[in-house]
N, C-alpha and C positions, 0 to 999 in steps of 0.2 A: 584321678585322672582316668577317663574312660578308655583304656587301651589294652585290656586283656585280649588273648589271641581269639577267644570264641565270643561271639556277640549274638544274643537272641533279639530279633526285632520285636517291637512292642506293637501289638495289634490294638488299634483304636476301638475299644469296646466300651461304650458308655451305657450303663444299665439305667433304664427308665425306673422311675420311682413308682414301683407297681407291686406293692405287697398290701398288707392289711393296714389301710390308711386311717389312722385315728385322728380325725381332723377337728374334734371338738371334745370339750369336757362332757362327761356323762355320769350319771349315777349308777348305771348298769351297762355292762358290756354284752353285746349280742353278737356272738360269732356263729356264723353258719358252719356247723361242724362237718368233718368228713363224712361220708355216708357210712353207717355202721349197719351190720346185719347182712341180709342177702345170702345167697348161697355160700356155703364154705368155701367152695372152690375159687370163686372169683369175686373181686371187688363189687360191692353193692353199686347198682346204677344210680347215677345222680338224677333227681327229679328234673323234668324238662325245664321248668321254670329256674331252678337253681343253675342248671347247665348254661341256659341263656344269659344268666346274670353274670356269669364267669367268663364270658367269651373273650374279652380282650385282655384282662390283666389278673383275673382271678381273685380280685380284691373283694374279699367276701365278709368284711366286717367293718363297721365304722361306729364311732361314738356320736350319739345324738348331741345337738347343741344343748348345753345345760350350764348357763352362767353361774349357777350355785356351785358347780364343781371346780370353778376356777377362783383363785384368790391371789392377792398381791400385796406387797408392802404399802401400796398407794398408787394413786393415778394423778395425772397432771391436771385433768379436768373430767367433767362428767361425760364428755364425748370420748374418752380414750380408757374406758374401763377394762379390766382384765379379760373378760369374755371375749372381747373384739379380736383378740390374737388367736382365737380357737373357732372362730365362725366361718372359716373357708372363704372369706371374702377379702381380696387382696387390697381393697380400697378403705377397709377399716383397720384400726390398730389399737393396741394398748401403748400408753406412754406412762412411764412410772413418775414417781415423785423424783425430785432433783437430789438424789443421794447415790453415792457410790455402792452402798450396800442394799440397794433395792432388789427385790425378788418378785418371782411370778411362778405359781405352782398349779398343778391340775391333778385332780383325783380321777384316775382312769376307771374307777368302779370295781375292778377285779384284778388279780395278779396277772401281769402280762410280761412275756419276754419282749424286751424292746430291741428292735433291730436298728433303727436310726432315729435321729431327731433332726429336723429341718428348721432353722431359724432364718426368717425372711426380715432383715433389718431395714427399718426407716432410715433417715439421715441420722438420728441420734442413736448411735451404735455402742456396742460394748466393747472396750479395748481389752479388759481382762473380766472373765467370768467363768462360772463353773455350771456344769449340767449334772444334776444329782438324781438318784433313784432312792425310793424308800417302800418297804412293804407296810409300814404303820403309820407313816406321815410324821414320825418323831425322829427315827434313827435314819440318817442319810449317808449314801455312799456316793462319792463322785465318780463319773464315768467319762467326762470330757473336760479338760481345762484348756481355756484360751488365754494366752498371755500376750498375743499381739494382734487382736482383732482389727479389721478394717471395714466391717459392716458387710453389705451385700447379703447374698444367700449362702448360708454355711450349712452343710450336711455333715453331721457328726455320726458316723457308723459306729456300732458298739464292738463288732467282732475284733478280736477274740475274747472280749471280756464277758463276764456273767453279769448282765444287767437285767434283773427280773424284779418287779415290784408293782405296786398299785399307784404310787404317787411320782411325779417327776417335777423338778424344780429347776429353774433358772436363777442362780444366785450371783448377782453383780458384785464385782470386785473394784473395777475402775471404769468409769464412763469414758467414751471417746470424744465426747463433746461437752460443753458446759451444761447441756440439758440433761434429762433423764436417760432411760432406756427405752426405746420404742421399736416395736415389733409389729410388722403387718401380719405375720403368721408365725404360729408356734406348732409345728406338725410332728406328731409322734407316730411311728410306725412299728408295728409288732403284733403279736397275737398270744392267746392262751396257750401254754403247752399241753399237748395231749396227756391226760391223766392216765393212771393205771386203769385198766379196762378189762372186763371179763366178757365183754362183747367184742365181736371183731370190728377194728377200726384202724385208721391209718395212725400208728403209734409214733411216727416220726414228726407229726405236725408241730412246728414251732419248737422243736428239740435242738440241742446242740448239734453242729455239724463240724467236721474237720477235713482239712486236705492238706497235702504236702506243699503245694504251690497254688496260688491264685494270682491273677493279673493285676488287680488293683482293688482298692476299697469297695467300689461299686459292683465287683463281680466276686465277693468273697464267698466261702462256703455257707455262710448263714442264710443265703437266698434259696437254698434247695429244700429248705424245710419250712418256707414261710407261706405256703399255700398259693404262690403266684406262678401261673403259667398261662400262656396264650393259647387259644383254641387252634391257631394255625401253625403253632410250633416254629414260628419265624421271627414274630416281632421281637424287638430289643427290649424286653422287660426283665423283671428280676431273675438273675441266674448266676451259677458259679462258672467261671472259665479258668482253666488251668494255663500254665505257660505252655510254650511250643515243645513238649516233650511227650513221648508215647507212655513212658512209665510214670503215670500220675494217678493219684487215687483220691476218693473222697468218701468220709465215713459219717454215720450218723449214730448218736448215742440215744437209745430208747429209755434209758434211765434204770432199767431193772431187767433181769432175764425174761424173755418173751417167747411165745410160740409163734413163729413166722411161717406164713403159708404163700405169701405173694409179695413180690417187690415190682412197683412200677417206676420206671425211669423215663421221664419226659425230657428228651434231648433237644437241644437247639441244632442247627444245621451241622455243627461241629461235633458229630457224635462218635462213640467208639464203634470201630468195626469189629474188634474183638476185645473182650474184657472178661474178667472173673468176678462173680458175686461171691462175697465171702462173709462169714459171720464169726464172731469172737465173744468170749465171756470177759475178757480182761483188756481188750484193746491192744494186745500184744501178740497172741497166738491166734492165727487165722486158719479157717476151714473153708475150702472152696465148695460152694453148694450149687453153682450154676456156671456154665460157660456156653456161648452160642455154639451151635454145631459147625462143622466144616462147611456145610451148604450155606448155612446162614451167614458165615464169615464171607464166603465168596460172593454172594448176592450183595451184601453190604459194601464190600470192596469194589464192586462193579458199578456201584451207584455214584458216579463222578460227575458232578456239575459245577458250573460257575457259582461263586458265592452268592451272586445275586439272585440265581434261580434255585439254589439249594434250600431244602427245608429240613426240619428235625423229624424225629421219629419217637414214637411211644413203644417202649419195651415192657410189656406186662409179663413177668416171669412168674409163672405158677410153679412152685416146687413140687416134686412128685410126692413129698410127705413134708409136714411141717417140720422145721428145725428150731433148735433152741439156742437163742444167744441174746446178749444185750447190745452188741454193736454189729453194725452192717456196713459193708464196704464195697464200693465199685473200684477195681483195680484195672486202669487201662492197660491194654496190650498193643493195640493198633489204632492209629487215628484215621479219620476219613481223609480222603484225598479230593481236591478241588481242581477244577481248571480255572486259572486266574491270571490272564485269560488263556483260552485254548491257543496252542497245545501245551503250554507250560503247566506243570502240576505243582500244587501247593498243599502243604498240611499245616493246620494251625494247632491248637490244643484241644482239650475237651470242654464242652460246654453243655451244662445241665441245668434246665429250668427247675425240675422237682425231683425229689427223691422220696417216694412213698413206701412205707413198710407196713404191711397189712397183717393183723394177727391179734393175739391177746396178751395181756401182761403190760409191761412197760410202767413208767412212773414220771409224774411231772416234776419230780425233784432232780431230774437230770440237769447237770450244771457244767459250764465251762471251767476248768481248774484255774485257780488263782495264778495271776502273772508274776514272774519274779519281782521281788522288791530290791531295794539298794543293798550293796554289800556291807558287811561290818568290818572293822579292823582299820588299820592305818596303812597308809602307802609305804612300800619299800621298793627300792631299785632292783629290778630283775634283770634289766639289759641296759649296758651302757658302753659307748665307744666314744672316745675323745680324739681319735685318729693321730695319736702321737707316735705310733710305730712307723717303722720305716717303710712299710707298705700296707695295703689293705689286709685287715685280719680276716681271712677267709674261713676261720672258725666261726665267725659271727655273720659274714656276709656271702652271698651267692652273687657271682657276676652274670648278668643276664645278656644273652647274645641273640640277635636277630637270625633267625633260620635255625636256631637250637632250642633255646628255652622259650621263645615266643616267635610269632610271625610279624608282618607289618601290619600297623594298625592306624586308624584315624587319618589316613592320608599324610602321615608325617614323612619327612624327607630323609631322615637319619637311619643308619644302621647302627645298632647298638653292638659294640665289640669289646673284646678283653684286651686292652692295651693300656700301657702307662701314659700313653699320650692322651687317653681319654678318662682314665680312672687311676688316681694316685693320692698318696699323702704328701703333704708339703707344708712345712712350718707349723705342724700340729692341726692342720685342717685337711678334710677330704676335699679333693678337687675332681669335679665332674665337668670335662672340657669338650666343647664341640670343635670339630676340625673339618676342613673342606679340601677335597681333592677330586676333581671331576672325573667320574667313571672309574675311580680306583679301587672300590670296594665291592666285592661280591659276597652276597649273604643271602641264604634261603632262596636262591635261584633268581635273585634280582640284583641289579646294579645300582650303586648308590654314590652320590656325590658328597655325602656327608657322613661322618661317624660321630658317635657320642658315647656317654656312659650311663649305665642303669645297673643298680645294685638293689638286692632285697635280702631279707632274713628268712625267706622260705626255706624250710627243711633245717634251718639252724635255730630259729626262734619264732615259733608260731604260738599265739596267746589269745586269750579271750578276756577282755575288759582290762582297763588301765589308764593310766595318764601317760600320753605319748608326746614327746616334745623334741625340738631340735633348734639350734641356733644356726642361722644361714644368712649368706649374703648372695644376692640373686644377679644375673646379668640383666641389663635393661636394653631392649631394642625389639623392634617389631618381629613377632614371630618366635622369639626365644621363649620356650615353654619348660622351665624348671618345675619340679613338683616334689612334694613330700606327702606320701599318702599310704593307706592300707587297703589291702585286698584280701577277700575271703580265701582261706586256703584250700577250698574246695572248687576253686575257679576251673581247674583243669579237668574236673570230673565231667564227662559229657552228659551225665544226668543231671548236673547243676548248672555249670557254665555261668556267664555274665549275663544279666545283673543279679540273678538268683543268689550268686555268692556274696553279694554286698561289696560296696566299695566306699571308703571314707577318705575324702580329699582334705587333708589338713591345711595344705597351701598349694595353690597353683597361681602362677604368674605367667602372663603371655606377652611379657614385653614391656608392659606400662610401668612407669616408675612409681606411680602414686597409689596403686591398689593391687591386692591379690584377692584370691576367692577361696571359699570353703564350699563343700557339697557332700551330699550323700546320695548314692545310686543304689536302687534295689528295684524289684518288680513294681511297675507302676510309677516309678520316679527315677528314670534313667536318662542318660545322655542330655539332650536339651531341657528334658523335663525333670531334671534332678531337684533335689531340696538343697538349696544353696544360698549363700550370700556374697556379696562383695564387701571388703573393708578397705577404707581409705586411711593411710597413716595420718596420725594427727601432727600438728605443728611442723608441717613441711617435710615429714620423714619420707624416706625413699626405699624402694625395694633393693637398691644396691648398697644399702647400709646393713650393718648386722640387727637382726631381729629374731626373736624367739616365738616360734610357731607351735601350738599345742592343740590337742584334743583331750578331753577327759570322757572317756568311753565307759558307760555303766549299764547295768541291765535295764535301766529306765529311760535312757537317753545319751545325747552327745552334746558336749559344751566345747566349742572351739574358741580359742583366744589367740591374740597376737600381743606380745610383751605383756601377758596377764591381763589384757583388755578383753572382755567378753565380745565376740564379733557374731556368733551364731549359737543358738540353743535349740535343739530339736528333741522333743520327748518322744518316747515310744508310743505314748498315748495319742498325741496329736498325729504323729506319722500314720500310725494305723487307722485312726478314726477318719482320716481325710485323704490319704494317699494310697497306701498299699501296705504289703507285708513287711514286718520288721524281720530282717535277715542278718541281724548283728548279734546273735546269741552264740556264735561259735568263733573258731579261730580265725584270725586274720594275721598278716605279716606286713612288715614295714618295707616301703620302696622309696628309693631316691633316684631321681633321673633328670636328664635334660633332653626334652624333645625339640624338634625344629619344625615349624610350620604345622600344617594339618587343620583338623575341623575347628577346634577351639579359637586358635589365633585368627583363622580365616574368617570366623564368624564375626569378629570384631573389626579386624583391619581391612577385610574385603579384598585382599591381595590375592591375584590368580597367578601372576607370572613374577619372576621366573620359576617360582615354586608356590605351591598352594599355602597361602598364609605367611609367606617368607619373601620379603622384597629384596631387590638387589642390593640396597644399602646394608641390609642385614648379612647378606651373602658376603659382601665385601669385608665386614667386620669379622666374620668367622674366618675368612681366608687370611686376614691380617693377624689372628691369633688373639687369645685372651678372652673369648667368650666362655665364661665358666660360671658355675655355681660353686660356692665354698660352704662347707659345713664344719662347724666348730665342734659340735657334739650331737649325739642322739641318745635319748634316755626314755626307758620304759619303766614306770612304777605301777606296781599292782597291790592289791589288798590281800590280806591273809597271812 
């Protein structure tokens, strides 16, 4: 339920596909390397021809068309052979033999760090399939798994996985039609990692990059080392973008201790006014080696323009003397300001096209660390409440009040209060009841016509991973908004806030008898853009009957169910490959509440009066009493 007290707007930033575009199979990879050599004090100049070729998107390498490098399990006919998926022609295609286990693979000719793969499906698409990488063409590692494909164009980003190899394969698991698999285009983007070098070069090229936050999969940290930057430092091509917070960082792993003399930062318009450039030997302890002078900061701070007129900048930082380190980091201290429009001032996050580190040393063996796997052990109950006590057990639950623990949110009409009229135990159940009294309630500086109940386990029971369930009976009526959900325990930290905290909606109902919804909210997939599903009760079931709502939260994904029937499954792999950052690797806490009206109900019922999302008929029902959510029990089970 998207209603924490702080909310960060999501800036619509869609990255162009502008990196090393490997559009066809090849026996050899011909990469235009970053310039090496030149005076020790400055980066070597690019040859004029090379600079001209890189003007728009810095796409410096491509595979030549070589059908011999592309193989498949078979083809539908001679006009749909495997190489046609790699010829860059949107009018030609590969069509497989009619088998679920059909496959298509390409030999890239050399070892490449793969940044993303784009599949442009014809009508005969894959419903379930896997993308895999191999160094030797024999041992394969999956990096993207699709379980519910619908065709169209699919972009599978690899960050934050380590996907380095010479061979890429699409392996079918289940066709979406009676035909085979059919692709107009199979595009692979990436480049050869900069190797160890005794000659001065850009050691960061195609190396792993990390950041504490990024906006969505199309603006991940991986883009700052891909060689992609526009000459005008304005076009929306490959770049990293942080969320809207000044204290954000991005770092590059050079693979081995290196002698660093210069760092080049190619900023988009949302550049840092002030920042620290740091180096580290272990990715933990950092040494600051550069910070803009007070005069430089003042000049950058004064450069305020509208977003449409603003452009980026190139910071070429020549260090007074070379420094040694394996990791290099930009730590933001102050963001640029914009007129948006004048005289209003706005600040976005940080946006960086390219992070170049010049020197000697390094290693192409730099790799992203392995992601967490599944937990071992059996589930055991670590939290349980069946509400059989005479009153709410406050050793387990915190009562949330509007104006104290939280502020008004989502345009909802209720004030949350601590009253037995709204929160009580009764007959072995928890009762969360809405009440109406026009103008009777003062809370947080506002006047409310409704009160309701909200409780959570924050500071009582915060936890990471587990199976979370509750048996509930819900009120049915337009604009009634009961919810059972989890929220990241760091949501109240101003440096995190929502949606970077993560939110897991196990059950939301907005007054309709026949369905409820589930959802995940995080950076790049929040509010109306959440990753969610609606479930309809089978066999005429209704929300005002008893049902068990649950989620199984693991390091690799979320599985939502209603009465043990799976209704949504979202893997970390697919979420990060297609949407944004996985922010569910830390503590969350349980919330139960009944809201009234607001954005989610209004989006469906279109009611605007007498309250947003809450019609008069529902107001009358609340005034008559009995609008309540009932909870039989809540359980959390964890492994270990």
